[in-house]
C-alpha positions, 0 to 999 in steps of 0.5 A: 441925111436930111429929113424934114421936121414932120418926118423927124417927129414921126420917127421920134414918136415911133421910137418912143412907142417902141420904147414904151412897148418894150418897157410894158413887156419887160415887167421884170425890170424894176423902176429902181433898176432903171433909175440906178442904171440909166437915171430915168424910169417909167415914171419919168417917161410919164412925167415927161409926157404930162409936161409935153401935154401941158406945154401944148395946153392939154390937161393930162393928170399924173394918173392918165400919163402913167396909164399911157406908159404902163398900159394900165393904171399905175396901182394895178401895175404896182400890185402885179409887178413891183417888188420891194427894193433890196437894201443894195438897190436902195443904197445904189439909188441913194448915190444917184442924182435922183436919190440925192434930190437932184432929179 
């Protein structure tokens, strides 16, 4: 299948919006679990959004980018949904590239 660049960008944007919506609804899934299993988390997505904005000459703060992904200020999301990582989660994270400082 051949699609033009504009359509490709629209499809990618739609998929991203659906991913963000899914993550907003799955508040039971902790970022550390995502990092341990997939190597990225909500914070990674917000960092990538901030990077994309900056590449285009747009000023976007870390807090603004996180609010785009979390659907609310990050501190509010943490207070409502973030749980303390278990020793097992922390140990698993320590063995990931991100946990070894390679993220």
